[in-house]
N, C-alpha and C positions, 0 to 999 in steps of 0.2 A: 677563394673556389669558385671555378668559374661555372656556367649555368650548366652545363651536362653532369657533374658532379654534382653539383648541386642538387639538380631534380633528381639525378639515381641516390644520393644519399637520403635525401628526406623524402622518398617514396617506401621507406621503411615504415614511417609513421601510420600511413593511410593502410599499410598493411596491416600493421599489429592491430591497428583498430578493427580494420574488417573482422580478422581474424579473430579479435576476442569478440566483438559483437557477433558476430554468427557462431561462436561456442555458447553466447548465453543465450542466442535464438534459438540453437540447439535443447538446451538443456530447458526452456521452457520462458524462458523472457520474449516473447514474442515483441516489446517495446522497441527494442534494438534491433529490429528487422530495417525498416527504412533507414537508420544513420548507418548501419553494414553495407547495404547497398550502395549509398551514396558515395561514402569514402572508398569504397571499390572502384567508381567511376574515376575520382582523384586519384587512384591508383594507376590506373589504364592510362591518363591523362599523362602522369607524371613520365611515367616508362615509355609514351610515344612522346612525348616533349623530347626526353635523353636520347632517343634513336633518331629523331630526326634531328637532333643536334649532331650528332657524330656523322650523319649521312655529310651536312651542310660543311663539317671539318674537313671530310674526305674531298667533295666536291670543289672546294676551296683552296686545295692544299696547302691546310695548317699544318706544316712540318715541325710545328714547337709541339706536337702532341704525338706520344712514343707511338701508339697505336698507327697513328695516320703515315708515319715515317717509317714505319717499319713494314708497310705492307701498300704502300702510294708513292706516285710520283708525278712531276709535273708532266709529263709526257705521257702520261697512263690515258687511254682513250676514254673518254666520258659522252659520244654520240654515237647514234643509230648507226648497225645492227651492237657495238662491242662498249656496252656501258662498264668495262672494266675497274670503272671508281666505285661504282656502287658494287661490285661483286667483291672488291677488296675488303668492303667493309665488316663481310662475314668469312672472311681470309684466314683470321688467326682467333686465336680463345676468345678474347677479349668480345670480340665481335657478334661470333657466334653464342656466348651465353645472352647477350643482349637480345638477339633475335629472339632466339630461343624463348626468352621470357617475354618478349611482347607477343608473340603468339599464343604463348598459354595464359597470357591475363586476356586478352582480346578473346580467346575461344571462351573465357570463364563468363563472359555476358548470356551465352547460350547456356553455358550451365546453370547459372543460376536463373535464368528464366525457365528453362526445362523442371527446376526439380523440385519445384511446386511445395509439396507440404514437407517434403524433407530437404529443404535449400540449407536448412541450419547447420545441419552434419554435412550435406556434401559439400558447402562451399568450404567449411571449414577446413575438410580433408583437401579441399583442390585448393585453396591458397595455402597449405601448410606445404603442398607439393610446389607451388610457387615461391616458396620462401627459400626452399633447398637453391632455387634458380638466380633469386634476387640476393644472398649471400655471396655467391660464386662471382654474379656479375661484380658486384662492390667490391671484392677481393680483388680480383682480377684488371678491374677500373681502366676502363679504355679510353679514359679522358686524362690519363696522366702524362704530367708534361717535362720535356727535356729540359736539362741544365742551359741547353745553348740551341739555337734554332740552326738547323742544318740548310746549305741551300737548297737541297733535294732529297727525296724520300730513296729509301733503298728499292722501291718498286713492288709490284705484284709478280710472285713467281711466273713466269712463261708459259708453264706448264696449269696453269690458272687462268691464263687468259686464252677463254674457251668459253663460248655462248653456253654449253653445256653447265659449265660451273656457273653462271648467273643463276640459270634455275635449281641446278641439283641441291645444293644444301638447303635454301629454304622450304624444297618441298621433304626433305628429311626432317628438318626441324619441324613443321606442321606436325608432321607424323608422330613427333617427339612430345611435342605438345597435346596431342590428341589423346595419346598413352595415359596422361592423367586423369580422363575422362571417365574410364572404366572404373581405373582403380576409386575415384572419391566416390561413385555411386555405391560399389561395394563396402566400402568401408562406410557409409552411411548406411546401408542396408543392416551391416554386422550391428552397429552400435544401436540401430533402434530394435532390431531383430525382426524386421519386417522385409520379405524379401518377392512381393509378389510381382512389384511393376519396375524393378532393377535391370532384368534382362530387354522390356520391351523399351525403357529411355536409355540404354547405354550401347545396344545392340548395331543400330545406326554407326556410333562413331568408333565402334571398336571393327567395325568394316571400313569405315573411314581410315583409321590408321592401318589396315591392310593395304587399301589402296595409296595412301601417302608416301608409308614407305617400302612396298612395293615397286612406285614409279621411280621414286628416290634411288633405289638399289640398281633399278632399269638405267636411270641415265647417267650414273656412277659407272655402270660398267660398259656403257658405250662412250663413254667420256673416254675411259681406258684404252679400250680397243680403237678409237680414233684418233687418240692425241697422245700415248707414251712412246709407240712403238713397239711393245714387244709382241703385237699379233694377237694378245689375249684378251679377256674382258672381266674376267674372275681370277682371286689368285689365292683365296683364302686368309687374305691380310686379315690381322686380328681387327683392323678399323673396320674393314668392309664387315667383318663378323658380329662386330658391334650394334651394326643395325639389322643382318641378317638373324640373329637370334633372336629377340623383341618381334619381327616381323613371324618369323615361325611361331613364335608363343601366341601372336595375335590370331593366327590363322586357326591354331587349336582351341582357342577362345571362343572364336565365329561357331566351328563345328560343336563345341560344347553348347553354346546359348541356344543351337538349335535344337538341339535334345532336351535342352531344360524346357526351351517353349513347349515342345509338345508332349512331352511327360512330368516336367518337374523337376526331374532325376539330373545328377551331377551338377545339383548348385552347390557343392563344397567345392568342388574341383575346380570351376568357373570363378568362384570368389578368389581362390589361389591363385588362380592364372592372371586374373583381372590385376591381383595385387605382384605378383611375380612379373607381371610385364612392365610395369612402373620401376620395380626396384631394379629389372636389369636395364633400363635406361641407364640411371644412376650409376650402375654397377659399370655399365659400360663405357661411362661417361669418365670415370675412374680411370679404367682402363688405357682408355685411349688418350687422355689428359693430364695424366698424374706422371707422364714421362716414364715408366715401369716397361714398356714396349718399346725404349726407342732404340733398340738394336734389333728388333723385331720385326718394324712395320713401317714401310716408307710412307706411312699416313701419319705417323704418331706425331703428337706433340710435344714440346718440352717442358718439364715439368716447373710451373711457375709459382711454385710453394704453399698449395691449397691441397696439399695430400691429405693432411687431417681433418681438414671440412671436409673432403667427400667420405674418406672414412667413417665420421662421424653421423655424416649425411646416412650413408646405408646402415649404418647399424642403429641409427634412432627411428628412421624409418623402418628398419625391418620388425624392430622389437615390439614396437607400437601395433604394427598393421598385422604380423603373423601371429603376435599375441591375441588380438583382437579376433583374431581367426579363428585360431587355437582353443580358444575359450568357448565361442559360439559354435564352431562346428561339431563337438560332442553334443549339443544338445538340437540342433538345428535339426527340425521335421522335413524328409525329403520321403517323396513317394516311393515305393520300391520300383527296382527295374527288371523284374524278375519276367513280367511278360514279355520282353521284348524274343521277337523272332529272328533267329539268325539269318534265314533269308529276306534281310528288308534292309532298305534304304539306313533307316535309326539305324541298325548293327553295324552296317559299314562307317558309317558317319562316326559312331563310337569310337568302331577299331581306328580308322584314320586318326583321330585325335589320340589314341592310346600310342599309336605307332611312331606319330611326330614327335610327343613329347622326349623318348628315348635318344631321338636322332637330334635334337635339339642340345638336350645333356651332353651328348659325346661332342658337339661342336663346343658348347662352352665350356667344357672341361679343357680341351684340347688349347682353346684360344686363351685361357685364362692359364696353360702349363709354363710361361714363360715367369707369372706374378708363382705362382706355385713353387717353383723349382729356384727363384730369387730367395724365396723364404726359406726354401729345405736349406740352402747353401749357405744359411745364416746360423744353422744349428748345428753345433759342432758333432753329434753322433750322427747326425743324417746328412751331413754337409760333402760325408763322402762319396756316399750312394751319388750326391748331384751335385757335385763341388762349384757349378755354375749353370746359370740361367740357360734354358735351352728353349727349344721349341717342336711344334710337331712338324715333320715334313709335308707338303700338300699333298704327295702323294698317299696317306693315309686317308685325307678326306676325299679324296675321289673316290678310291674303292670303296669306304663306307658310303659315301652318296651312291654310287652305282645301287648296292645292295639294296638300300633302302628305296631307292626310286624303282627297283624290282617291284619289291613290295607294294609301294603307295599304289604301283600302278595298276596291280592286279587288282587291288582295294577298289580304284576310280572305274576301272572296266565294270566290276560285279556292280558297282554301286547305278551303274547306269542302265543294268538289266534289271533290278530290284522294284518292288514297290515302297511305299513308305512304311508302310506296318506290317504288311506279310505278301508274299508272294507265291503264285502256283508252281510247284516242283517242273511240273510238265510244261508249263508255259516260258518258265525261264531256260531249259532244254532247248525249246525250239527257240527262241533269241541268242542262245549261243554257239548254234551251229555256223551259221555265214562267219561272225566275228572269228571263230576259232578257225575257220578254213581260209581268211583274206589273212588274219594273223601269219599265221604258220608257212603261209605261201611266200608273202613276204619276206619274211625271216631266214627261212630257207634260201632265196635267191641272193637275198642279202650277204649270208656266210657264203655262199658259193661265188659270189663275185670279189667278195672283198676279203676273202681270207689271206690272199698273201699279202695286203695292207696290213691287217693285223699282225701278221707275221713278222712281218719289217719292223712294228712298231715295237711290239713288246719282245722280239729276240735278244737275245744281248748284247748283241754287237751290230745290229742292223742289217743281217744281212739275209734275214727271212728264213733260218734255220728252224724247223717245226720241232719243238721240246715240249716237254712236260707242261711246264707255263704258257707257251702258245697257245697249246689245246683247250688249257683250262680259260684263259681268258677268251677263246672264241668261243665256248659253252658258254660262258660269262654273255658274252655279247648277244649271243643267238636269244638267253633268254630275256636280257635286256631290252633288245627291239621287239618279239614276241610280245611282250607285254606293255609294252607301252605303244607298239601299235592296236593293240587289243583295246587298251585305253581309248585311245584316239577314234577307233570307229564305234565301239557301242557310244561313247559320248555326241559324236557326231549327230548319229542316227536321235539320240535323243533330245538335240538340239534340233533338230528339224523338226521333231513331234512339239516340241513346247513352243516352238516359233508359233506354229499354227495357233495356238492357243493365247498368244500375246509374247511379245519382247521382252516384259518384266519378268517373266516365269524362266527364262534362259541363262540366269545369271552364274549359276555354278555350273551350267553345264560349257559356258563359253569358258570359266575359270580351267576345267577339267581339260578341255582341248588345247587350249593355251600350254597348260602344265604338259601335256604331251609331246607338242610341237617343239616346245622347249628345251624337252629331254633328247629328242630325236636332232635338233639342232647342235646341242651341245656335244653328244659324242660323235659325231660327224666333224664337226669344224675343229675338234682338239684329235683326233685319232687318225683322221682321213687326208688330212690336207700333206700336203708336199712343201719344203723350204730347199732352200740353196743360195749359199753365202758367194759374192765375188768381190775382189779388187778392182777398181776401175780407175783408170786416170783419167784425169779431164782433155777431151778430145779425142780417148779411145773408147772402145767397145770391148765387152766379155759376154760371154752366155751362161745365163742361167734359167732352168726349168724351161729351157727350149725357147728362149727369146735373148735377143741379141739388146743387149744394155749399153747403150751409148750414152755417154757421161757428155752433155751438149755444152753446158756454160754454169757459170756460179756468179752472182753477182749480188751487192748489197739490196735491199726492197726498202726499209725504213733504218732508221736510227737504232744500232743492236739487233737486227735482222738482217738475214740473209737468205738468198733463195740458189738451190741446184736446182739444173733443168738436165731431165733424163727423157730419153728415147726409148722406148720397149719395142721392139721386133719382131713378128713372127708372123711367116707369110706373107701375104699382103696387107697385113693389119698393123698400123702402128698405134702403138697408146705414148701421149706427150703426159709423163710425169713430173711432178716437182716435190720437192723437199726443202722444208723451213728449218732454219736453224734458228733460234732465238739466243741471244747473251743473257746469261742470269747471275750477277755478282751477288755471292754469300761471301762474306768477310774479305780476307784477301786473295780471296779464289774466284776465277772465271770458269764459269762452265757454262757449255752450250747442250740446251735442250731442241730435241729434232721432233718434228711430227712425222707422222708416215703419210703416205699418199695411196689412197684406195680405192681402186678401179670396181664398181660393183657389175656383177652379173646374175640374172635371174637366180640361180642357183649354187652361185660361189663369188667369193671376191678375192680380187688379185692384191695382195697386201705387199706394196713396196715401202721400204725403210732403210734409210741411210743411218747405219752404227755408228759413224766415225767419219770427218772428212780432216784429213791430216796433208799438213807439206811434209814431204818425206824426207826433208832434212830440218824438220822443225828441232829437234833434239840439238843439232848442232848450231843454232843460232842465237843460245843463250849465253849470255857472260860467262866468263869462266876463271876465275885468277889461278896464275902459275908464283911460286917463290922461284928465286933463284936456282938453276940447276934442273927444275924439274920440267915436266913435260905431257902432252895429254893427245889424243888423236881426235880430229875433227874431221868427219866427212873422207875419213881414210890417208888424212894430211896428219904426221907426226908434228909438233910445235914444239919447240924447246926453248925457255926463258935463260940467256945466257947471264944476262945482268945488265947492268946499268953503262950508257956511254960515256960516263961522268961521274967519278967519286965526289968531284969537291960540289957539284950542283946537287948530287943527290943528297950530300950532306946538308947542306943549307935547305932544301927542300923539307927534309926532317924534322927540321927545327922549328917549321911553322906548321906543320899538318898535325890536324887532330889526333888524339890517340885511345882509340878504343879498346875496351877490352870487357871481358864477361866477369861478374861477381856474383856467387852464389849467396845465399841469403844466410847470414850469420858471420860471414866473412869478411876479410878488408882488402884492399889493392892500393896501391901506390898510383897517384894520379897528378901530374903537374908538380912533383914533389910533395903531396899530401895525402895523407891515412884518409882514406875511403871505406866504411863499413856500412853496407847495406845489411839493415836492421830484418825489415820487413814490406810486403805490399801493402799500400794503401787502395782498398777498394770500395771505400764507404762514400766517396765522392759523387759517383752515377755509375748504374747500370742498367742497361735497357734493351728494347729490342734492336737498337742500332749499334750494336756491338758494347765496347766495355771500354772506360776510362780507369786505366791500373795507373798508379804511383809507387814510385819506389822511396820508400823513408832512408835517407843516407845521414850516417854521422860524420862530418868532415872534419879533421883535426887540422887547426891552420896555425903554428905556434903552440900558445900551452889554452889556447882556445878550442872549445868542440861546439858546432853549430848542426842543427838538423836542416837538411832542405830535401824537398821534393818534386825530383821531375816528372813528368805524366807521360803518358803512353797513350792516344786516343785513335781509338778505331771510328774512322765517319762512315755515310754510306756509300754503298758504291766501291767498298775493299780499298777505299783511301785509307791513311792514317796520317798522325801529325805526332811531332816529337819537338813541342817546344821547348826551347832551352831555358835554365834558368841559371842565375848569378852564380859563381861557384867564391866559399870565400875564399881570400886571396890572390883575387884575380881569374879572369876568363869565363867560361861559359860550360856548362852540362848539359848533356841530353840524356834522356831513355829514347833509346832507337829500335829495341827488340823486349821481347817476351820470353823466356824457354820456362814455361812452366812445366812441362815434363822432367827437366831437372832442378827445379826452384832459383834460377837464376834468371839476371838482367843482363843486356846488353850495354855499358855507359858509354858514350863519345865528346871526351874535353877537350875543346880549343882553347887555347889562349888570349884568342880573339885579336890577333893581331893584324894587320894588312900583309900578307903575301905578294912579295914582287914578283916580278915577270923573270920567270925561272923555266928554261926548258932542258926537259931529261929524255933519254930514248933509252927505248928498250932493246937490247940487243937477241934477234930472234934466229936461231934457226930451224929452217921447214924443211922437212924430208918426205918427198912425193913417188914414192916407188923406187927408180934406183937415182931419183936426183935428189940433190942436197942445194940448197940456195939459201943465203941470208936476207934479213930483212931488218930494217929501222926504223920505227914508227916513231914519233917523239912526242910528246905531251908537252903542251906549254900553258904554264899558269893563268897568261895571260887570257887565251883564247883555248879553251879545252874543245873545243869541237872543231878546229883548223884542219887543212886536210893534211898537214904534216900525219894527223894521228893514223891515216889509212894508208896500207901499202896492199899492191896486188900479189897474192901467192897463189901458188897451183891451184885450182878450185874455187877461188871466190878471193875476197875482199879482209884482211884481217885490219881490226881497227884496237887500237888503244886507247880504253876506256878511260881508264886510270892508273895511278902509278905510285907506289907508296914505299919511298927508300928506308922509313922508319922500322918497316916488318920486311923487307926486302921483297916485295911481292909485286906483278902488276898485274891489271885487271881487263882481258881483252875479249871482242866480241868478233866472232865468225862468222860472215855472211857470205854464204856457199851461191854459186851459180844456180839459177833459178831452175826449178824443176818441177812439174804439173801437180796440180792439187791430187791426193789420192782418195777415194771414195770406197767405204766399206758399205758395202749394200746387201741385205736379204732381200731377196723375192719368195712369197710362200703363196699358196693359196688357202682359203676357208672354207670348204664346200658345206652349202646347208647352212650358213651362218645367221642368213637371212630370218631361218628358223627361231632362233633365239630371240631375237627382237620382237616378233610378230606371236610367238609362246609367249612371252613374259607381259607384252602388252596384252594379250588376250588373258593372261591372269587378272590383271590390271582392270582390264575391261568389264569383266564380269564381276567383279567384287565392288566396280561401280554402279552397274548396274542392278546387285543386290542392293547399294548403299540406297540409292536414291526410289528403289520400290518400298523401303520401310522408313523412309524419312517421314512420311506424312502422317500416318497412325501409328507404326509397326504393327501391321495385321498379323495374325497367327499364320505363316508361310512354311514350312517345312524347306520345300527345295529352295534351299538360297541361292 
């Protein structure tokens, strides 16, 4: 057992001891307090050592470890500002679990210090939450070793080689870890039936959860916008929603805590939300890391075999927490809320919480829809309704989002005009007049000048034809802008007033202003932008969105990376744009990921992305096989393989060539005069992140004897593979050269292991190009397979004879056409008001940060959070 596995496995000992010790303290055995505190420090130390050791493995390229080999490589940058070997540490499930665990155990030091008289129960439930993480980390095991040491690692996905990905995951997992704090304090309050201090102790860290999850969501959205090239920042992806849902619940919990601090009401609901916040994070972990969303999410991880642990964690934690909450809620004494005035901030705060929860439930249900339909498809009577798993279309999310945004904006606008306890109706009317006039005027102008764009966006064919749907959407847009601008104006007025009182009292209003700005940015950037595609050859120019797009050059920059340079010209202004293409090997496939170029203006972005780079003749330069008398077309030229130029040499060469056959599991074939039966696959040797080592168990009959042999097919890093030969009973050798899993078969190659003498054999070829017919004779020589004789010039390019197989009467050719320029498929689009999305979201986070620091010292009783 290596150092990392040792510390990770043995960290269960201080965890269990601390958990047990704090339980004894909770039930009244105070003598165990010092011991429980001490072993908790040991727990933190062991987890920290395990994390540091994993960092060391990445930094020093220890590719004998499966996790390191799967996500790092020797060429991966580890210097300022691109510490990609560090960010590779949390690129996979194993590393993120360990990072999350480290944050959780570290925050426990603060929990332990602040729990005071409830330290026993608080720490017991808090450590119970860390137990879930430790079990997942141990099972996933980031320190698993390979059975071989690859020369290099597979490397980090180029999409993740971005500075935002260096800070986005840690911030999200700090938020996930912090969500366990209100859970632990709520459970301790329920266990002791004492609720006086739980909000005061917990609210700062609930706000902290809002900050970290919100900032993480913002960074993830900006990364998608800047890196992925599709021009958006939010796609309602289930993995994105797994952070959004807890974030919205934490916002609802903060609002509920504000009400509880002022009146003592909503205590049952707040307890429920604190529990639900933590359980939703566990549930989100199940959704995103169990593999159930593999077909529906571009971010989803594959199943590493701990679905049962995730299900068990949800069930056990749910039964314990909701069971205790249900038992206490019936008898919980809560002051009556009957005195709440409708015209008050207290009521609008309550209303925003009430409306935020149904929206959260809708998003949760739709996010879980693939799981729900997957379960339904397995139940015979219901499977007729839902035969296959399905996902909800993003248009449904967007429509519900617009409707709820209108409602929330109305509430936020009213909230800014009201007093906390009670408001004078006459004074409210006076405050309403100016915001209503400004909002109505701005919304009317927006519809007048933007109606044609709305009609084009929502008409069936994009022509802008006015239809009932277009009219309904225009009215919805008018209402959306009216309410959002109303919320923005009223909260700006209040922000100015509160600023005079002191910056620390502006948190809530900064958040609400940010929310309004974000909504304006979202609707403008998604509905009022323009886009156009074009295909432009290297050295040529095409027009898109009024710009002349000139494809200037294309060149390699660093290994496995290329850069294309463009000039975008309109009038007297020229923008120099570039797009990077990074090579990504996955299995035996080579893919390219391309990052966009964004030219920023104050009110809009010009978004330039290269969707594809291709050689126009790329499909023609692939090797192809032709049997005798067969033909094919390449670049408009017909090639016919007529036969071999020497029957004698063909017969001689056939006797020396390997015999290649496909065998289905359970069936037999004749190889080298011996009967070979393929009985089963052998997968127990090794399976890891680098790929799979698979064997074919063969029973070979030679004479009266039957012997079992197992050749292997080994997939290596970077898409390479190895098919090491094994001795074949009776002489020769055999290799497993291909796995055809969909057919349950394998491809075997038998070689008699005799040295092949020099044999020349030509392939007679007829070439038809237009009205012209010519003949060619490329010649293959076993002593020099790459001689110039294998290449002949034909109309349109060069024809190579790659290999020749007289045993099966076919030849393998490669056609290299005349050089043609590189062709780029580009998309140019505008993103109006996109900066308001980023400014607004940062405003939400900044307002929450102000509220957090306001409450950290003493948790004073303030209403306007």
